ZADO-1210 file (C-alpha; in nm, 4 decimals, padded with zeros to 6 digits):
<atoms>
<atom x="21.5878" y="-20.0790" z="-22.5521" code="MET" pos="1"/>
<atom x="21.2948" y="-19.9561" z="-22.3432" code="ILE" pos="2"/>
<atom x="21.4678" y="-20.0639" z="-22.0205" code="VAL" pos="3"/>
<atom x="21.7878" y="-19.8903" z="-22.1317" code="TYR" pos="4"/>
<atom x="21.6040" y="-19.5665" z="-22.2116" code="ILE" pos="5"/>
<atom x="21.4186" y="-19.5700" z="-21.8796" code="LEU" pos="6"/>
<atom x="21.7406" y="-19.6368" z="-21.6896" code="ARG" pos="7"/>
<atom x="21.9196" y="-19.3463" z="-21.8589" code="ARG" pos="8"/>
<atom x="21.6254" y="-19.1135" z="-21.7972" code="MET" pos="9"/>
<atom x="21.6232" y="-19.2045" z="-21.4281" code="VAL" pos="10"/>
<atom x="21.9981" y="-19.1422" z="-21.4091" code="GLN" pos="11"/>
<atom x="21.9542" y="-18.8042" z="-21.5798" code="SER" pos="12"/>
<atom x="21.6784" y="-18.7086" z="-21.3374" code="PHE" pos="13"/>
<atom x="21.8987" y="-18.8026" z="-21.0400" code="LEU" pos="14"/>
<atom x="22.1833" y="-18.5900" z="-21.1789" code="VAL" pos="15"/>
<atom x="21.9523" y="-18.2891" z="-21.2106" code="LEU" pos="16"/>
<atom x="21.8197" y="-18.3469" z="-20.8591" code="LEU" pos="17"/>
<atom x="22.1711" y="-18.3710" z="-20.7132" code="ALA" pos="18"/>
<atom x="22.2861" y="-18.0570" z="-20.8948" code="VAL" pos="19"/>
<atom x="21.9793" y="-17.8652" z="-20.7802" code="SER" pos="20"/>
<atom x="22.0480" y="-17.9600" z="-20.4178" code="LEU" pos="21"/>
<atom x="22.4190" y="-17.8727" z="-20.4305" code="VAL" pos="22"/>
<atom x="22.3664" y="-17.5422" z="-20.6120" code="VAL" pos="23"/>
<atom x="22.0743" y="-17.4362" z="-20.3942" code="PHE" pos="24"/>
<atom x="22.2637" y="-17.5071" z="-20.0719" code="MET" pos="25"/>
<atom x="22.5807" y="-17.3398" z="-20.2010" code="ALA" pos="26"/>
<atom x="22.3931" y="-17.0249" z="-20.3040" code="VAL" pos="27"/>
<atom x="22.1977" y="-17.0213" z="-19.9771" code="TYR" pos="28"/>
<atom x="22.5233" y="-17.0308" z="-19.7778" code="ALA" pos="29"/>
<atom x="22.6696" y="-16.7206" z="-19.9462" code="VAL" pos="30"/>
<atom x="22.5702" y="-16.3831" z="-19.8044" code="GLY" pos="31"/>
<atom x="22.2344" y="-16.2281" z="-19.7273" code="ASP" pos="32"/>
<atom x="22.0487" y="-16.0764" z="-20.0262" code="PRO" pos="33"/>
<atom x="21.8409" y="-15.8585" z="-19.7933" code="ILE" pos="34"/>
<atom x="22.1508" y="-15.6518" z="-19.7172" code="GLU" pos="35"/>
<atom x="22.1668" y="-15.5560" z="-20.0848" code="LEU" pos="36"/>
<atom x="21.7960" y="-15.5300" z="-20.1588" code="LEU" pos="37"/>
<atom x="21.6939" y="-15.3149" z="-19.8618" code="VAL" pos="38"/>
<atom x="21.8486" y="-14.9747" z="-19.7969" code="SER" pos="39"/>
<atom x="22.0296" y="-14.9059" z="-19.4731" code="ALA" pos="40"/>
<atom x="21.7618" y="-14.6499" z="-19.3769" code="GLU" pos="41"/>
<atom x="21.4794" y="-14.9055" z="-19.4003" code="ALA" pos="42"/>
<atom x="21.2939" y="-14.9899" z="-19.0800" code="SER" pos="43"/>
<atom x="21.2925" y="-15.3337" z="-18.9227" code="ASP" pos="44"/>
<atom x="20.9309" y="-15.3766" z="-19.0322" code="ALA" pos="45"/>
<atom x="21.0298" y="-15.3131" z="-19.3950" code="ASP" pos="46"/>
<atom x="21.3134" y="-15.5605" z="-19.3696" code="ARG" pos="47"/>
<atom x="21.0881" y="-15.8273" z="-19.2197" code="LEU" pos="48"/>
<atom x="20.8269" y="-15.7643" z="-19.4879" code="ALA" pos="49"/>
<atom x="21.0883" y="-15.8096" z="-19.7614" code="MET" pos="50"/>
<atom x="21.2202" y="-16.1282" z="-19.5993" code="ILE" pos="51"/>
<atom x="20.8707" y="-16.2722" z="-19.5825" code="LYS" pos="52"/>
<atom x="20.7848" y="-16.1684" z="-19.9379" code="ARG" pos="53"/>
<atom x="21.0914" y="-16.3470" z="-20.0737" code="LEU" pos="54"/>
<atom x="21.0270" y="-16.6538" z="-19.8601" code="GLY" pos="55"/>
<atom x="21.3593" y="-16.6195" z="-19.6793" code="LEU" pos="56"/>
<atom x="21.1924" y="-16.6584" z="-19.3393" code="ASP" pos="57"/>
<atom x="21.1324" y="-17.0285" z="-19.4069" code="LEU" pos="58"/>
<atom x="21.3803" y="-17.3016" z="-19.3056" code="PRO" pos="59"/>
<atom x="21.6300" y="-17.3845" z="-19.5799" code="VAL" pos="60"/>
<atom x="21.4861" y="-17.7327" z="-19.6383" code="TRP" pos="61"/>
<atom x="21.1393" y="-17.5824" z="-19.6833" code="LEU" pos="62"/>
<atom x="21.2787" y="-17.3231" z="-19.9264" code="GLN" pos="63"/>
<atom x="21.4380" y="-17.6054" z="-20.1258" code="TYR" pos="64"/>
<atom x="21.1162" y="-17.8066" z="-20.1260" code="TRP" pos="65"/>
<atom x="20.9254" y="-17.5026" z="-20.2478" code="SER" pos="66"/>
<atom x="21.1851" y="-17.4550" z="-20.5214" code="PHE" pos="67"/>
<atom x="21.1507" y="-17.8193" z="-20.6309" code="LEU" pos="68"/>
<atom x="20.7715" y="-17.8132" z="-20.6451" code="THR" pos="69"/>
<atom x="20.7757" y="-17.4954" z="-20.8534" code="ARG" pos="70"/>
<atom x="21.0569" y="-17.6300" z="-21.0757" code="ALA" pos="71"/>
<atom x="20.8417" y="-17.9299" z="-21.1723" code="PHE" pos="72"/>
<atom x="20.5853" y="-17.6771" z="-21.2945" code="GLN" pos="73"/>
<atom x="20.8453" y="-17.4904" z="-21.5018" code="GLY" pos="74"/>
<atom x="20.8918" y="-17.2080" z="-21.2500" code="ASP" pos="75"/>
<atom x="21.2509" y="-17.1659" z="-21.1317" code="LEU" pos="76"/>
<atom x="21.1743" y="-16.8633" z="-20.9200" code="GLY" pos="77"/>
<atom x="21.1527" y="-16.4870" z="-20.9561" code="THR" pos="78"/>
<atom x="21.4580" y="-16.2631" z="-20.9634" code="SER" pos="79"/>
<atom x="21.5097" y="-16.0747" z="-20.6372" code="PHE" pos="80"/>
<atom x="21.6619" y="-15.7791" z="-20.8226" code="VAL" pos="81"/>
<atom x="21.4581" y="-15.7541" z="-21.1448" code="HIS" pos="82"/>
<atom x="21.1254" y="-15.8849" z="-21.0159" code="GLY" pos="83"/>
<atom x="21.0573" y="-16.1057" z="-21.3195" code="ILE" pos="84"/>
<atom x="21.0820" y="-16.4860" z="-21.3623" code="PRO" pos="85"/>
<atom x="21.4430" y="-16.6015" z="-21.3703" code="ALA" pos="86"/>
<atom x="21.3904" y="-16.8117" z="-21.6838" code="ILE" pos="87"/>
<atom x="21.2401" y="-16.5131" z="-21.8663" code="GLU" pos="88"/>
<atom x="21.5419" y="-16.3031" z="-21.7705" code="LEU" pos="89"/>
<atom x="21.7835" y="-16.5692" z="-21.8971" code="ILE" pos="90"/>
<atom x="21.5907" y="-16.6131" z="-22.2235" code="VAL" pos="91"/>
<atom x="21.6091" y="-16.2365" z="-22.2816" code="GLN" pos="92"/>
<atom x="21.9895" y="-16.2544" z="-22.2637" code="ARG" pos="93"/>
<atom x="22.0211" y="-16.5705" z="-22.4740" code="PHE" pos="94"/>
<atom x="22.0270" y="-16.4042" z="-22.8223" code="PRO" pos="95"/>
<atom x="22.3322" y="-16.1953" z="-22.7293" code="ALA" pos="96"/>
<atom x="22.5233" y="-16.5002" z="-22.6064" code="THR" pos="97"/>
<atom x="22.4139" y="-16.7066" z="-22.9067" code="PHE" pos="98"/>
<atom x="22.5375" y="-16.4389" z="-23.1501" code="GLU" pos="99"/>
<atom x="22.8720" y="-16.4161" z="-22.9737" code="LEU" pos="100"/>
<atom x="22.9203" y="-16.7933" z="-22.9793" code="VAL" pos="101"/>
<atom x="22.8178" y="-16.8243" z="-23.3471" code="VAL" pos="102"/>
<atom x="23.0784" y="-16.5648" z="-23.4506" code="VAL" pos="103"/>
<atom x="23.3425" y="-16.7270" z="-23.2269" code="ALA" pos="104"/>
<atom x="23.2771" y="-17.0718" z="-23.3758" code="ILE" pos="105"/>
<atom x="23.2836" y="-16.9210" z="-23.7255" code="GLY" pos="106"/>
<atom x="23.6254" y="-16.7687" z="-23.6570" code="LEU" pos="107"/>
<atom x="23.7413" y="-17.1022" z="-23.5145" code="THR" pos="108"/>
<atom x="23.6496" y="-17.2817" z="-23.8369" code="CYS" pos="109"/>
<atom x="23.7773" y="-17.0136" z="-24.0747" code="LEU" pos="110"/>
<atom x="24.1130" y="-16.9770" z="-23.9003" code="ILE" pos="111"/>
<atom x="24.1770" y="-17.2999" z="-23.7107" code="GLY" pos="112"/>
<atom x="24.1150" y="-17.5519" z="-23.9890" code="ILE" pos="113"/>
<atom x="24.3237" y="-17.3808" z="-24.2636" code="PRO" pos="114"/>
<atom x="24.6116" y="-17.3147" z="-24.0235" code="LEU" pos="115"/>
<atom x="24.5904" y="-17.6757" z="-23.9070" code="GLY" pos="116"/>
<atom x="24.6137" y="-17.7961" z="-24.2664" code="LEU" pos="117"/>
<atom x="24.9233" y="-17.5838" z="-24.3224" code="VAL" pos="118"/>
<atom x="25.0816" y="-17.7001" z="-23.9958" code="ALA" pos="119"/>
<atom x="25.0115" y="-18.0636" z="-24.0802" code="GLY" pos="120"/>
<atom x="25.1326" y="-18.0466" z="-24.4393" code="LEU" pos="121"/>
<atom x="25.4538" y="-17.8634" z="-24.3446" code="PHE" pos="122"/>
<atom x="25.5072" y="-18.0212" z="-24.0040" code="ASN" pos="123"/>
<atom x="25.8783" y="-18.0714" z="-24.0749" code="ASP" pos="124"/>
<atom x="25.9260" y="-17.7114" z="-24.1908" code="LYS" pos="125"/>
<atom x="25.9787" y="-17.3955" z="-23.9794" code="PRO" pos="126"/>
<atom x="25.6302" y="-17.2732" z="-24.0758" code="LEU" pos="127"/>
<atom x="25.4577" y="-17.5846" z="-23.9445" code="GLY" pos="128"/>
<atom x="25.6646" y="-17.5949" z="-23.6268" code="ARG" pos="129"/>
<atom x="25.5971" y="-17.2259" z="-23.5655" code="SER" pos="130"/>
<atom x="25.2214" y="-17.2739" z="-23.5997" code="LEU" pos="131"/>
<atom x="25.2198" y="-17.5739" z="-23.3650" code="MET" pos="132"/>
<atom x="25.4384" y="-17.3924" z="-23.1141" code="GLY" pos="133"/>
<atom x="25.2327" y="-17.0731" z="-23.1327" code="GLY" pos="134"/>
<atom x="24.9114" y="-17.2666" z="-23.0777" code="SER" pos="135"/>
<atom x="25.0331" y="-17.3430" z="-22.7251" code="VAL" pos="136"/>
<atom x="24.9674" y="-16.9783" z="-22.6402" code="LEU" pos="137"/>
<atom x="24.5989" y="-17.0321" z="-22.7116" code="GLY" pos="138"/>
<atom x="24.5841" y="-17.2829" z="-22.4265" code="PHE" pos="139"/>
<atom x="24.8214" y="-17.1003" z="-22.1940" code="SER" pos="140"/>
<atom x="24.7058" y="-16.7376" z="-22.1866" code="LEU" pos="141"/>
<atom x="24.4288" y="-16.6562" z="-21.9355" code="PRO" pos="142"/>
<atom x="24.1043" y="-16.5611" z="-22.1037" code="ASN" pos="143"/>
<atom x="24.0573" y="-16.2392" z="-21.9060" code="PHE" pos="144"/>
<atom x="24.4153" y="-16.1260" z="-21.9800" code="TRP" pos="145"/>
<atom x="24.3646" y="-16.1883" z="-22.3528" code="GLN" pos="146"/>
<atom x="24.0509" y="-15.9752" z="-22.3399" code="GLY" pos="147"/>
<atom x="24.2245" y="-15.6864" z="-22.1683" code="MET" pos="148"/>
<atom x="24.5129" y="-15.6968" z="-22.4162" code="MET" pos="149"/>
<atom x="24.2692" y="-15.6938" z="-22.7087" code="LEU" pos="150"/>
<atom x="24.0919" y="-15.3933" z="-22.5605" code="ILE" pos="151"/>
<atom x="24.4234" y="-15.2158" z="-22.4988" code="LEU" pos="152"/>
<atom x="24.5479" y="-15.2774" z="-22.8528" code="MET" pos="153"/>
<atom x="24.2416" y="-15.2428" z="-23.0746" code="PHE" pos="154"/>
<atom x="24.0179" y="-15.0132" z="-22.8669" code="ALA" pos="155"/>
<atom x="24.2627" y="-14.7889" z="-22.6811" code="VAL" pos="156"/>
<atom x="24.5785" y="-14.7681" z="-22.8931" code="TRP" pos="157"/>
<atom x="24.4481" y="-14.8212" z="-23.2473" code="LEU" pos="158"/>
<atom x="24.0868" y="-14.7190" z="-23.1748" code="GLN" pos="159"/>
<atom x="23.9603" y="-14.9528" z="-23.4462" code="TRP" pos="160"/>
<atom x="23.6902" y="-15.1325" z="-23.2493" code="LEU" pos="161"/>
<atom x="23.4699" y="-15.0514" z="-22.9463" code="PRO" pos="162"/>
<atom x="23.5646" y="-15.2117" z="-22.6180" code="SER" pos="163"/>
<atom x="23.2230" y="-15.2904" z="-22.4717" code="SER" pos="164"/>
<atom x="22.8527" y="-15.3241" z="-22.5348" code="GLY" pos="165"/>
<atom x="22.6546" y="-15.4941" z="-22.8083" code="ARG" pos="166"/>
<atom x="22.5918" y="-15.2072" z="-23.0492" code="GLY" pos="167"/>
<atom x="22.2804" y="-15.1418" z="-23.2569" code="ASP" pos="168"/>
<atom x="22.0275" y="-15.4235" z="-23.2936" code="THR" pos="169"/>
<atom x="21.7357" y="-15.4977" z="-23.5237" code="VAL" pos="170"/>
<atom x="21.4349" y="-15.7142" z="-23.4474" code="ASN" pos="171"/>
<atom x="21.4159" y="-16.0345" z="-23.6514" code="VAL" pos="172"/>
<atom x="21.0963" y="-16.2279" z="-23.5786" code="LEU" pos="173"/>
<atom x="21.0780" y="-16.0407" z="-23.2487" code="GLY" pos="174"/>
<atom x="21.4354" y="-16.1291" z="-23.1482" code="VAL" pos="175"/>
<atom x="21.6890" y="-15.8427" z="-23.1154" code="PRO" pos="176"/>
<atom x="21.9984" y="-15.9282" z="-23.3213" code="LEU" pos="177"/>
<atom x="22.3104" y="-15.7197" z="-23.3717" code="SER" pos="178"/>
<atom x="22.4708" y="-15.9181" z="-23.6548" code="LEU" pos="179"/>
<atom x="22.2461" y="-15.7443" z="-23.9061" code="PHE" pos="180"/>
<atom x="22.4059" y="-15.4041" z="-23.8402" code="THR" pos="181"/>
<atom x="22.7567" y="-15.2745" z="-23.9070" code="ALA" pos="182"/>
<atom x="22.7738" y="-15.1312" z="-23.5559" code="ASP" pos="183"/>
<atom x="22.6798" y="-15.4706" z="-23.4148" code="GLY" pos="184"/>
<atom x="22.9625" y="-15.6399" z="-23.6062" code="TRP" pos="185"/>
<atom x="23.2143" y="-15.3862" z="-23.4817" code="SER" pos="186"/>
<atom x="23.1071" y="-15.4560" z="-23.1223" code="HIS" pos="187"/>
<atom x="23.1052" y="-15.8355" z="-23.1503" code="VAL" pos="188"/>
<atom x="23.4497" y="-15.8807" z="-23.3055" code="MET" pos="189"/>
<atom x="23.6713" y="-15.8297" z="-22.9988" code="LEU" pos="190"/>
<atom x="23.4754" y="-16.0547" z="-22.7604" code="PRO" pos="191"/>
<atom x="23.4317" y="-16.3154" z="-23.0360" code="ALA" pos="192"/>
<atom x="23.8069" y="-16.3187" z="-23.1054" code="ILE" pos="193"/>
<atom x="23.8775" y="-16.3520" z="-22.7341" code="ASN" pos="194"/>
<atom x="23.6308" y="-16.6395" z="-22.7061" code="LEU" pos="195"/>
<atom x="23.7656" y="-16.8101" z="-23.0194" code="ALA" pos="196"/>
<atom x="24.1413" y="-16.8001" z="-22.9489" code="LEU" pos="197"/>
<atom x="24.1484" y="-17.1111" z="-22.7319" code="GLY" pos="198"/>
<atom x="23.9307" y="-17.3067" z="-22.9734" code="ASN" pos="199"/>
<atom x="24.1397" y="-17.1945" z="-23.2716" code="ILE" pos="200"/>
<atom x="24.4447" y="-17.3444" z="-23.1014" code="ALA" pos="201"/>
<atom x="24.2518" y="-17.6643" z="-23.0236" code="LEU" pos="202"/>
<atom x="24.1173" y="-17.7078" z="-23.3777" code="VAL" pos="203"/>
<atom x="24.4551" y="-17.6150" z="-23.5294" code="LEU" pos="204"/>
<atom x="24.6360" y="-17.8877" z="-23.3362" code="ARG" pos="205"/>
<atom x="24.3616" y="-18.1435" z="-23.3921" code="LEU" pos="206"/>
<atom x="24.3570" y="-18.0749" z="-23.7668" code="THR" pos="207"/>
<atom x="24.7361" y="-18.0771" z="-23.7929" code="ALA" pos="208"/>
<atom x="24.7593" y="-18.4090" z="-23.6090" code="THR" pos="209"/>
<atom x="24.4975" y="-18.5600" z="-23.8377" code="GLY" pos="210"/>
<atom x="24.6763" y="-18.4359" z="-24.1501" code="VAL" pos="211"/>
<atom x="25.0133" y="-18.5694" z="-24.0325" code="MET" pos="212"/>
<atom x="24.8571" y="-18.9090" z="-23.9731" code="GLU" pos="213"/>
<atom x="24.6445" y="-18.9133" z="-24.2878" code="ALA" pos="214"/>
<atom x="24.9190" y="-18.8153" z="-24.5342" code="LYS" pos="215"/>
<atom x="25.1157" y="-19.1286" z="-24.4451" code="THR" pos="216"/>
<atom x="24.8230" y="-19.3628" z="-24.5099" code="GLN" pos="217"/>
<atom x="24.8218" y="-19.6055" z="-24.8014" code="GLU" pos="218"/>
<atom x="24.5189" y="-19.4535" z="-24.9723" code="TYR" pos="219"/>
<atom x="24.6984" y="-19.1161" z="-24.9950" code="VAL" pos="220"/>
<atom x="25.0125" y="-19.2785" z="-25.1342" code="LYS" pos="221"/>
<atom x="24.8000" y="-19.4722" z="-25.3840" code="PHE" pos="222"/>
<atom x="24.6183" y="-19.1562" z="-25.4941" code="ALA" pos="223"/>
<atom x="24.9489" y="-18.9764" z="-25.5393" code="ARG" pos="224"/>
<atom x="25.0874" y="-19.2706" z="-25.7397" code="ALA" pos="225"/>
<atom x="24.7852" y="-19.2474" z="-25.9725" code="LYS" pos="226"/>
<atom x="24.8882" y="-18.8932" z="-26.0559" code="GLY" pos="227"/>
<atom x="24.6004" y="-18.7176" z="-25.8758" code="ILE" pos="228"/>
<atom x="24.6788" y="-18.3534" z="-25.8063" code="SER" pos="229"/>
<atom x="24.7927" y="-18.2557" z="-25.4573" code="GLU" pos="230"/>
<atom x="24.4976" y="-18.0187" z="-25.4225" code="ARG" pos="231"/>
<atom x="24.2490" y="-18.2972" z="-25.4946" code="ARG" pos="232"/>
<atom x="24.4298" y="-18.5330" z="-25.2580" code="ILE" pos="233"/>
<atom x="24.4099" y="-18.2710" z="-24.9848" code="LEU" pos="234"/>
<atom x="24.0421" y="-18.1855" z="-25.0317" code="THR" pos="235"/>
<atom x="23.8986" y="-18.5260" z="-25.1256" code="ARG" pos="236"/>
<atom x="24.1172" y="-18.7725" z="-24.9370" code="HIS" pos="237"/>
<atom x="24.2832" y="-18.5994" z="-24.6422" code="ILE" pos="238"/>
<atom x="24.0413" y="-18.3264" z="-24.5400" code="LEU" pos="239"/>
<atom x="23.7263" y="-18.5363" z="-24.5668" code="ARG" pos="240"/>
<atom x="23.8747" y="-18.8074" z="-24.3458" code="ASN" pos="241"/>
<atom x="24.0038" y="-18.5783" z="-24.0715" code="ILE" pos="242"/>
<atom x="23.6932" y="-18.3582" z="-24.0463" code="LEU" pos="243"/>
<atom x="23.4868" y="-18.6101" z="-23.8463" code="ILE" pos="244"/>
<atom x="23.6718" y="-18.5606" z="-23.5129" code="PRO" pos="245"/>
<atom x="23.7158" y="-18.1898" z="-23.5862" code="VAL" pos="246"/>
<atom x="23.3440" y="-18.1342" z="-23.6432" code="VAL" pos="247"/>
<atom x="23.2662" y="-18.3400" z="-23.3310" code="THR" pos="248"/>
<atom x="23.4929" y="-18.1211" z="-23.1176" code="VAL" pos="249"/>
<atom x="23.3536" y="-17.8007" z="-23.2690" code="ILE" pos="250"/>
<atom x="22.9994" y="-17.9171" z="-23.1921" code="GLY" pos="251"/>
<atom x="23.0930" y="-17.9930" z="-22.8312" code="MET" pos="252"/>
<atom x="23.2678" y="-17.6582" z="-22.7941" code="GLU" pos="253"/>
<atom x="22.9590" y="-17.4790" z="-22.9268" code="PHE" pos="254"/>
<atom x="22.7551" y="-17.5970" z="-22.6286" code="GLY" pos="255"/>
<atom x="23.0426" y="-17.5304" z="-22.3901" code="THR" pos="256"/>
<atom x="23.0845" y="-17.1715" z="-22.5078" code="LEU" pos="257"/>
<atom x="22.7136" y="-17.0996" z="-22.4665" code="ILE" pos="258"/>
<atom x="22.7305" y="-17.2173" z="-22.1077" code="ALA" pos="259"/>
<atom x="23.0691" y="-17.0783" z="-22.0058" code="TYR" pos="260"/>
<atom x="23.1239" y="-16.7456" z="-22.1832" code="SER" pos="261"/>
<atom x="23.1022" y="-16.5637" z="-21.8498" code="THR" pos="262"/>
<atom x="23.4581" y="-16.4248" z="-21.8388" code="ILE" pos="263"/>
<atom x="23.4522" y="-16.2856" z="-22.1919" code="THR" pos="264"/>
<atom x="23.1074" y="-16.1320" z="-22.1468" code="GLU" pos="265"/>
<atom x="23.2176" y="-15.9698" z="-21.8219" code="THR" pos="266"/>
<atom x="23.5427" y="-15.8269" z="-21.9614" code="VAL" pos="267"/>
<atom x="23.3678" y="-15.6790" z="-22.2664" code="PHE" pos="268"/>
<atom x="23.0416" y="-15.5886" z="-22.0874" code="ALA" pos="269"/>
<atom x="22.8561" y="-15.8063" z="-22.3380" code="TRP" pos="270"/>
<atom x="22.4895" y="-15.8261" z="-22.2250" code="PRO" pos="271"/>
<atom x="22.4559" y="-16.2038" z="-22.2455" code="GLY" pos="272"/>
<atom x="22.3729" y="-16.4883" z="-22.0104" code="MET" pos="273"/>
<atom x="22.7270" y="-16.5103" z="-21.8739" code="GLY" pos="274"/>
<atom x="22.7341" y="-16.1476" z="-21.7635" code="LYS" pos="275"/>
<atom x="22.3872" y="-16.1932" z="-21.6146" code="LEU" pos="276"/>
<atom x="22.5226" y="-16.4830" z="-21.4071" code="LEU" pos="277"/>
<atom x="22.8190" y="-16.2801" z="-21.2769" code="ILE" pos="278"/>
<atom x="22.5976" y="-15.9805" z="-21.1952" code="ASP" pos="279"/>
<atom x="22.3490" y="-16.2084" z="-21.0184" code="SER" pos="280"/>
<atom x="22.6274" y="-16.3613" z="-20.8085" code="ILE" pos="281"/>
<atom x="22.7507" y="-16.0157" z="-20.7068" code="TYR" pos="282"/>
<atom x="22.3971" y="-15.9101" z="-20.6146" code="LYS" pos="283"/>
<atom x="22.3142" y="-16.2440" z="-20.4484" code="LEU" pos="284"/>
<atom x="22.0188" y="-16.2914" z="-20.6841" code="ASP" pos="285"/>
<atom x="21.9751" y="-16.6555" z="-20.5861" code="ARG" pos="286"/>
<atom x="21.6879" y="-16.7540" z="-20.8190" code="PRO" pos="287"/>
<atom x="21.8777" y="-16.6385" z="-21.1298" code="VAL" pos="288"/>
<atom x="22.1979" y="-16.8197" z="-21.0279" code="VAL" pos="289"/>
<atom x="22.0131" y="-17.1443" z="-20.9543" code="VAL" pos="290"/>
<atom x="21.8030" y="-17.1178" z="-21.2711" code="ALA" pos="291"/>
<atom x="22.1112" y="-17.0567" z="-21.4862" code="TYR" pos="292"/>
<atom x="22.3032" y="-17.3535" z="-21.3456" code="VAL" pos="293"/>
<atom x="21.9972" y="-17.5779" z="-21.3683" code="MET" pos="294"/>
<atom x="21.9348" y="-17.4751" z="-21.7298" code="LEU" pos="295"/>
<atom x="22.2973" y="-17.5390" z="-21.8284" code="VAL" pos="296"/>
<atom x="22.2958" y="-17.8740" z="-21.6475" code="THR" pos="297"/>
<atom x="21.9707" y="-17.9712" z="-21.8207" code="PHE" pos="298"/>
<atom x="22.1193" y="-17.8887" z="-22.1618" code="ILE" pos="299"/>
<atom x="22.4291" y="-18.1007" z="-22.1015" code="PHE" pos="300"/>
<atom x="22.2322" y="-18.3889" z="-21.9495" code="VAL" pos="301"/>
<atom x="21.9961" y="-18.3921" z="-22.2476" code="MET" pos="302"/>
<atom x="22.2865" y="-18.3853" z="-22.4931" code="ILE" pos="303"/>
<atom x="22.4534" y="-18.6772" z="-22.3149" code="ASN" pos="304"/>
<atom x="22.1243" y="-18.8656" z="-22.3006" code="LEU" pos="305"/>
<atom x="22.0612" y="-18.8196" z="-22.6730" code="LEU" pos="306"/>
<atom x="22.4164" y="-18.9301" z="-22.7547" code="VAL" pos="307"/>
<atom x="22.3800" y="-19.2405" z="-22.5382" code="ASP" pos="308"/>
<atom x="22.0460" y="-19.3241" z="-22.6977" code="LEU" pos="309"/>
<atom x="22.1985" y="-19.2801" z="-23.0429" code="ALA" pos="310"/>
<atom x="22.4782" y="-19.5188" z="-22.9444" code="TYR" pos="311"/>
<atom x="22.2202" y="-19.7683" z="-22.8192" code="ALA" pos="312"/>
<atom x="22.0337" y="-19.7531" z="-23.1488" code="VAL" pos="313"/>
<atom x="22.3457" y="-19.7765" z="-23.3654" code="LEU" pos="314"/>
<atom x="22.5380" y="-20.0275" z="-23.1546" code="ASP" pos="315"/>
<atom x="22.3394" y="-20.3144" z="-22.9928" code="PRO" pos="316"/>
<atom x="22.6455" y="-20.4023" z="-22.7824" code="ARG" pos="317"/>
<atom x="22.5684" y="-20.0983" z="-22.5648" code="VAL" pos="318"/>
<atom x="22.2400" y="-20.2562" z="-22.4627" code="GLN" pos="319"/>
<atom x="22.4082" y="-20.5875" z="-22.3884" code="LEU" pos="320"/>
<atom x="22.6727" y="-20.4224" z="-22.1729" code="GLN" pos="321"/>
<atom x="22.4044" y="-20.2305" z="-21.9815" code="GLU" pos="322"/>
<atom x="22.2031" y="-20.5471" z="-21.9315" code="ALA" pos="323"/>
<atom x="22.5053" y="-20.7239" z="-21.7856" code="GLN" pos="324"/>
</atoms>
C-alpha cells in the first residue's frame, strides 16, 4: 500500500510539473504584456523599468525556474494588471463561481432526475420519446448561443430577469454571497440555467436508461407480483438502484463546472473565476492564467489520486495489478 501511494503521488507530481511547463511556455509565446501595461506615450526608460520589474528581461527558462521555486512556496506570481497575488485574486472570485455552480447542479437534480424517470417509465409512449429526443438539444446547442437566446428572451423581450452581473450580496462569515438576497437570485437564474442545460440532458438520459433497465429486472417483477404499489416500487426499488451512477456523474460534473464555467460567466458578465480567466487572457496577465490552470489541474489530480487510493483500500486487486 505504501509503495502504491508513493508511486501515485510521484505520478501526480509529474503531471503537475508537465502541465506547468506546457502552460507557462504557451502563455509566454502569446503576445507581449508590456504593450498593454505601458501607454504608448511612455518613454523607453519607463518601458525598460516595467520589463525589469516584472522579470520579463530574464531568459524564458530562468523565468520558468523562478516560477517553479516560488510555486513550491505557495506563490504562483503577482498579477500584472491588478498588482496582487494571482491566487488571492482567484480566491476572491471563487464564491461567485461556487454559487453559480451550486444553483446549476440544483437545477440539474430537480429537473433532470424527474424528467428522466418519466422518460424511462413511458419510454414506449410519445411523452417518453419526446423527452429523450428533446434531450439531444442539450448536447447539441452551443453554450454561448444558448446564453444569448436566454438573454434575448427573458431579459430583452420579456424583461423578467437581468442579463448580467451578480446583484446584491451579503457577507456571510466574511464571504460575499448573493443567494441570500432576492436581487442575487434574479441575477443568478439565467447563467445557472444556461450552465445546467447540458447536464440536465445528461442526467435525464442517464436516469431514463437506468429506469428502462431496472423496470425489467426480476426484483421489480417480484415486487409488483407481491402487490406493492407502483409508487413504492419506483421510489424504493427502481430509484434507489439507479441513483448510484447518477450521483457519481453529478459529483464529477460539479468539479467540471467549477473549472470550466468560462463561457457562461463571460456571456452573462458573471464575476467569477471563469470570467477572470478570459479577461486575463485578453490582457495577457500571465501569472493569473498560469495560476488558474495550475489550480484547476491540482484539483483534478487530487480528486483522481483520492479515488485511486480509495480503490486501493477497497479492492486489494488494484495493488496486485500495480505490483505486477
